[in-house]
A tleap script that builds the chain and sets N, CA, C and O, in Angstrom:
source leaprc.protein.ff14SB
mol = sequence {
  NMET ARG GLN THR ARG SER PHE CYS ILE VAL
  GLU PRO TYR GLY ASP PHE VAL ALA ASP ALA
  ASP ALA GLU GLY ASP VAL THR GLU ILE LYS
  LEU ILE ASP PRO LYS ASP TYR LYS GLN TYR
  PHE ASP TRP GLY GLU ILE GLY GLU SER ILE
  ILE LYS ARG VAL ILE GLU LEU ASN TYR GLU
  TYR HIE LEU ARG CARG
}
set mol.1.N position { 10.096 19.685 -6.068 }
set mol.1.CA position { 10.114 19.468 -4.957 }
set mol.1.C position { 8.650 18.091 -6.050 }
set mol.1.O position { 7.638 18.541 -6.587 }
set mol.2.N position { 8.983 16.742 -6.060 }
set mol.2.CA position { 8.000 15.216 -6.248 }
set mol.2.C position { 8.114 14.316 -5.325 }
set mol.2.O position { 9.013 13.853 -4.623 }
set mol.3.N position { 6.200 14.064 -5.591 }
set mol.3.CA position { 6.041 12.383 -5.045 }
set mol.3.C position { 5.382 11.882 -6.012 }
set mol.3.O position { 4.508 12.398 -6.709 }
set mol.4.N position { 6.108 10.217 -6.050 }
set mol.4.CA position { 4.441 9.274 -6.419 }
set mol.4.C position { 4.716 8.881 -5.316 }
set mol.4.O position { 5.387 8.798 -4.288 }
set mol.5.N position { 3.499 8.569 -6.299 }
set mol.5.CA position { 2.865 6.805 -5.541 }
set mol.5.C position { 2.178 6.009 -6.270 }
set mol.5.O position { 1.261 6.451 -6.963 }
set mol.6.N position { 2.482 4.746 -6.248 }
set mol.6.CA position { 2.996 3.964 -7.358 }
set mol.6.C position { 1.436 2.622 -6.682 }
set mol.6.O position { 1.334 2.237 -5.518 }
set mol.7.N position { 0.638 2.287 -7.663 }
set mol.7.CA position { -0.621 1.262 -7.297 }
set mol.7.C position { 0.738 -0.396 -8.079 }
set mol.7.O position { 1.550 -0.119 -8.962 }
set mol.8.N position { 0.661 -1.500 -7.643 }
set mol.8.CA position { 0.678 -2.256 -7.110 }
set mol.8.C position { 0.274 -3.620 -6.752 }
set mol.8.O position { -0.226 -3.735 -5.633 }
set mol.9.N position { 0.418 -4.974 -7.668 }
set mol.9.CA position { -0.009 -5.824 -7.293 }
set mol.9.C position { 0.580 -6.661 -6.078 }
set mol.9.O position { 1.697 -6.671 -6.595 }
set mol.10.N position { 0.785 -7.402 -4.849 }
set mol.10.CA position { 1.611 -7.910 -3.722 }
set mol.10.C position { 0.508 -9.244 -3.307 }
set mol.10.O position { -0.685 -9.481 -3.114 }
set mol.11.N position { 1.847 -9.883 -3.330 }
set mol.11.CA position { 1.592 -11.370 -2.396 }
set mol.11.C position { 2.535 -11.570 -2.167 }
set mol.11.O position { 3.637 -11.729 -2.692 }
set mol.12.N position { 1.726 -11.564 -0.607 }
set mol.12.CA position { 3.306 -12.272 0.487 }
set mol.12.C position { 4.393 -13.561 0.053 }
set mol.12.O position { 3.978 -14.532 -0.580 }
set mol.13.N position { 5.836 -13.430 0.482 }
set mol.13.CA position { 6.139 -15.097 -0.043 }
set mol.13.C position { 6.447 -16.013 0.859 }
set mol.13.O position { 6.734 -17.175 0.572 }
set mol.14.N position { 6.391 -15.398 2.364 }
set mol.14.CA position { 7.686 -15.821 3.420 }
set mol.14.C position { 7.382 -15.162 4.389 }
set mol.14.O position { 6.535 -14.342 4.034 }
set mol.15.N position { 7.764 -15.011 6.112 }
set mol.15.CA position { 7.207 -15.055 6.938 }
set mol.15.C position { 8.377 -13.022 6.978 }
set mol.15.O position { 9.535 -12.696 6.717 }
set mol.16.N position { 7.275 -12.384 7.398 }
set mol.16.CA position { 9.105 -11.701 7.774 }
set mol.16.C position { 9.875 -11.911 8.509 }
set mol.16.O position { 9.649 -12.325 9.646 }
set mol.17.N position { 11.200 -11.626 7.936 }
set mol.17.CA position { 12.533 -11.620 9.264 }
set mol.17.C position { 12.376 -10.197 9.912 }
set mol.17.O position { 11.526 -9.790 10.704 }
set mol.18.N position { 13.463 -9.557 9.329 }
set mol.18.CA position { 13.725 -8.867 10.003 }
set mol.18.C position { 13.692 -7.443 8.991 }
set mol.18.O position { 13.099 -7.649 7.932 }
set mol.19.N position { 14.317 -5.838 9.184 }
set mol.19.CA position { 14.192 -5.371 8.146 }
set mol.19.C position { 15.673 -4.817 7.398 }
set mol.19.O position { 16.429 -4.286 8.212 }
set mol.20.N position { 16.112 -4.859 6.182 }
set mol.20.CA position { 17.369 -4.969 5.769 }
set mol.20.C position { 18.077 -3.592 5.931 }
set mol.20.O position { 19.242 -3.511 5.540 }
set mol.21.N position { 17.276 -2.153 6.652 }
set mol.21.CA position { 18.034 -1.205 7.088 }
set mol.21.C position { 19.097 -1.019 8.261 }
set mol.21.O position { 19.064 -1.894 9.127 }
set mol.22.N position { 19.839 -0.214 8.378 }
set mol.22.CA position { 20.426 -0.671 9.590 }
set mol.22.C position { 19.219 -0.096 10.683 }
set mol.22.O position { 19.048 -0.679 11.753 }
set mol.23.N position { 18.833 0.475 10.501 }
set mol.23.CA position { 18.116 1.370 11.442 }
set mol.23.C position { 16.747 0.418 12.306 }
set mol.23.O position { 16.310 0.268 13.446 }
set mol.24.N position { 16.550 0.079 11.294 }
set mol.24.CA position { 15.584 -0.906 11.862 }
set mol.24.C position { 13.970 -1.063 11.853 }
set mol.24.O position { 13.222 -2.031 11.987 }
set mol.25.N position { 13.756 0.423 11.619 }
set mol.25.CA position { 12.700 1.052 11.832 }
set mol.25.C position { 11.812 0.149 11.703 }
set mol.25.O position { 11.236 -0.215 12.728 }
set mol.26.N position { 11.234 -0.842 9.611 }
set mol.26.CA position { 10.107 -1.820 9.763 }
set mol.26.C position { 9.834 -2.650 10.733 }
set mol.26.O position { 10.934 -3.195 10.825 }
set mol.27.N position { 9.412 -2.972 11.243 }
set mol.27.CA position { 9.004 -4.081 12.907 }
set mol.27.C position { 8.027 -5.217 12.127 }
set mol.27.O position { 8.044 -6.263 12.776 }
set mol.28.N position { 7.187 -5.312 10.932 }
set mol.28.CA position { 6.265 -5.516 10.293 }
set mol.28.C position { 5.775 -5.550 9.184 }
set mol.28.O position { 5.777 -4.468 8.597 }
set mol.29.N position { 5.251 -6.589 8.542 }
set mol.29.CA position { 4.609 -6.193 7.180 }
set mol.29.C position { 3.193 -6.462 7.358 }
set mol.29.O position { 2.683 -7.307 8.093 }
set mol.30.N position { 2.501 -5.442 6.411 }
set mol.30.CA position { 0.729 -5.929 7.114 }
set mol.30.C position { 0.451 -5.460 5.233 }
set mol.30.O position { 0.964 -4.470 4.711 }
set mol.31.N position { -0.328 -6.308 4.620 }
set mol.31.CA position { -0.995 -6.513 3.057 }
set mol.31.C position { -2.733 -5.993 4.470 }
set mol.31.O position { -3.522 -6.407 5.319 }
set mol.32.N position { -2.296 -4.943 3.741 }
set mol.32.CA position { -4.164 -4.470 4.718 }
set mol.32.C position { -5.690 -3.698 3.473 }
set mol.32.O position { -5.350 -3.015 2.507 }
set mol.33.N position { -6.375 -3.822 3.600 }
set mol.33.CA position { -7.739 -3.519 2.667 }
set mol.33.C position { -6.973 -1.391 2.488 }
set mol.33.O position { -6.268 -0.464 2.887 }
set mol.34.N position { -7.648 -1.786 1.836 }
set mol.34.CA position { -6.528 -0.385 0.991 }
set mol.34.C position { -7.868 0.992 1.005 }
set mol.34.O position { -7.901 2.149 0.586 }
set mol.35.N position { -9.232 -0.280 2.015 }
set mol.35.CA position { -10.078 0.918 1.920 }
set mol.35.C position { -10.043 1.804 4.464 }
set mol.35.O position { -10.368 2.643 5.304 }
set mol.36.N position { -9.241 0.341 4.034 }
set mol.36.CA position { -8.382 1.177 6.000 }
set mol.36.C position { -7.127 1.349 6.270 }
set mol.36.O position { -6.233 1.012 7.045 }
set mol.37.N position { -7.403 2.089 5.230 }
set mol.37.CA position { -5.733 2.461 5.227 }
set mol.37.C position { -5.732 4.130 6.157 }
set mol.37.O position { -4.881 4.638 6.887 }
set mol.38.N position { -6.737 4.479 5.825 }
set mol.38.CA position { -6.393 5.967 7.332 }
set mol.38.C position { -6.067 5.252 9.118 }
set mol.38.O position { -5.571 5.956 9.998 }
set mol.39.N position { -6.529 3.546 9.377 }
set mol.39.CA position { -5.816 3.442 9.902 }
set mol.39.C position { -4.325 3.438 10.591 }
set mol.39.O position { -3.876 3.304 11.729 }
set mol.40.N position { -3.765 3.676 9.161 }
set mol.40.CA position { -2.220 3.554 9.664 }
set mol.40.C position { -1.791 4.592 8.749 }
set mol.40.O position { -0.917 4.596 9.617 }
set mol.41.N position { -1.447 5.663 7.707 }
set mol.41.CA position { -1.932 6.827 7.403 }
set mol.41.C position { -2.554 7.602 6.837 }
set mol.41.O position { -3.178 7.018 5.950 }
set mol.42.N position { -2.775 8.760 6.844 }
set mol.42.CA position { -4.068 9.508 6.248 }
set mol.42.C position { -3.213 10.636 6.080 }
set mol.42.O position { -2.727 11.369 6.941 }
set mol.43.N position { -3.078 10.668 4.549 }
set mol.43.CA position { -2.638 11.770 3.207 }
set mol.43.C position { -3.861 12.857 2.788 }
set mol.43.O position { -4.026 13.293 1.648 }
set mol.44.N position { -4.378 13.069 3.533 }
set mol.44.CA position { -5.622 14.411 3.513 }
set mol.44.C position { -6.445 14.074 1.868 }
set mol.44.O position { -6.675 13.029 1.258 }
set mol.45.N position { -6.583 14.818 1.720 }
set mol.45.CA position { -7.701 15.301 0.617 }
set mol.45.C position { -7.261 15.147 -0.117 }
set mol.45.O position { -8.243 15.254 -0.851 }
set mol.46.N position { -5.833 14.768 -1.326 }
set mol.46.CA position { -5.332 14.415 -2.089 }
set mol.46.C position { -5.172 12.907 -1.788 }
set mol.46.O position { -5.461 12.440 -2.890 }
set mol.47.N position { -4.888 11.823 -0.974 }
set mol.47.CA position { -4.845 10.683 -0.513 }
set mol.47.C position { -6.185 10.536 -0.397 }
set mol.47.O position { -6.353 10.440 -1.613 }
set mol.48.N position { -7.133 10.451 -0.021 }
set mol.48.CA position { -8.210 10.110 -0.422 }
set mol.48.C position { -9.082 9.751 -1.587 }
set mol.48.O position { -10.016 9.003 -1.875 }
set mol.49.N position { -8.207 10.778 -2.175 }
set mol.49.CA position { -8.174 10.471 -4.603 }
set mol.49.C position { -7.458 9.525 -4.869 }
set mol.49.O position { -7.786 8.809 -5.815 }
set mol.50.N position { -6.315 9.244 -4.149 }
set mol.50.CA position { -4.935 8.521 -4.799 }
set mol.50.C position { -5.657 6.875 -4.436 }
set mol.50.O position { -5.635 5.808 -5.049 }
set mol.51.N position { -6.375 7.392 -2.914 }
set mol.51.CA position { -6.769 5.442 -3.039 }
set mol.51.C position { -8.130 5.276 -3.147 }
set mol.51.O position { -8.711 4.354 -2.576 }
set mol.52.N position { -8.953 6.482 -4.160 }
set mol.52.CA position { -10.418 6.374 -4.459 }
set mol.52.C position { -9.583 5.500 -6.016 }
set mol.52.O position { -10.090 4.418 -6.311 }
set mol.53.N position { -8.024 6.139 -7.178 }
set mol.53.CA position { -8.695 5.671 -7.578 }
set mol.53.C position { -7.923 4.013 -7.727 }
set mol.53.O position { -8.381 3.175 -8.503 }
set mol.54.N position { -6.378 3.682 -6.606 }
set mol.54.CA position { -6.267 2.557 -6.319 }
set mol.54.C position { -7.362 1.330 -6.378 }
set mol.54.O position { -7.128 0.246 -6.911 }
set mol.55.N position { -8.386 1.627 -5.848 }
set mol.55.CA position { -9.577 0.428 -5.956 }
set mol.55.C position { -10.026 0.396 -7.084 }
set mol.55.O position { -10.443 -0.661 -7.557 }
set mol.56.N position { -10.039 1.442 -7.702 }
set mol.56.CA position { -10.483 0.933 -9.214 }
set mol.56.C position { -9.754 0.786 -9.897 }
set mol.56.O position { -9.971 0.564 -11.088 }
set mol.57.N position { -8.404 0.879 -9.257 }
set mol.57.CA position { -7.215 0.525 -11.183 }
set mol.57.C position { -7.724 -1.433 -10.580 }
set mol.57.O position { -8.229 -2.271 -11.327 }
set mol.58.N position { -7.356 -1.650 -9.026 }
set mol.58.CA position { -7.829 -2.571 -8.248 }
set mol.58.C position { -8.326 -3.613 -9.377 }
set mol.58.O position { -7.993 -4.336 -10.316 }
set mol.59.N position { -9.593 -3.038 -8.400 }
set mol.59.CA position { -11.014 -4.154 -9.532 }
set mol.59.C position { -10.886 -4.179 -10.663 }
set mol.59.O position { -11.248 -5.236 -11.181 }
set mol.60.N position { -10.242 -2.912 -11.765 }
set mol.60.CA position { -10.039 -3.009 -12.942 }
set mol.60.C position { -8.954 -4.599 -13.125 }
set mol.60.O position { -9.344 -5.525 -13.837 }
set mol.61.N position { -8.094 -4.638 -12.635 }
set mol.61.CA position { -7.215 -5.353 -12.664 }
set mol.61.C position { -7.405 -6.714 -12.307 }
set mol.61.O position { -6.520 -7.563 -12.414 }
set mol.62.N position { -8.820 -6.979 -11.785 }
set mol.62.CA position { -8.830 -8.250 -11.238 }
set mol.62.C position { -9.814 -9.050 -11.742 }
set mol.62.O position { -9.835 -10.250 -12.018 }
set mol.63.N position { -10.894 -7.893 -11.836 }
set mol.63.CA position { -11.631 -8.694 -13.637 }
set mol.63.C position { -11.275 -8.654 -14.678 }
set mol.63.O position { -12.039 -9.193 -15.478 }
set mol.64.N position { -9.702 -7.895 -15.392 }
set mol.64.CA position { -9.264 -8.718 -16.465 }
set mol.64.C position { -8.652 -10.101 -15.777 }
set mol.64.O position { -7.790 -10.438 -16.589 }
set mol.65.N position { -8.651 -10.958 -14.832 }
set mol.65.CA position { -7.794 -12.169 -15.009 }
set mol.65.C position { -8.663 -12.926 -14.783 }
set mol.65.O position { -8.448 -14.138 -14.807 }
savepdb mol mol.pdb
quit
């Protein structure tokens, strides 16, 4: 089994209307500060390393803009 985590820059393009999935599990889309991620999900120690790196990548990305 493999898992991947991806870093991407996202921007809202409109209000959330509905989940395209028939089960409708998604009820909202929320842009959060990566430092606050544990309020929404917790990936444990590995997740802590991933989020730390994401914060670094995000900082570097915005420096180049």
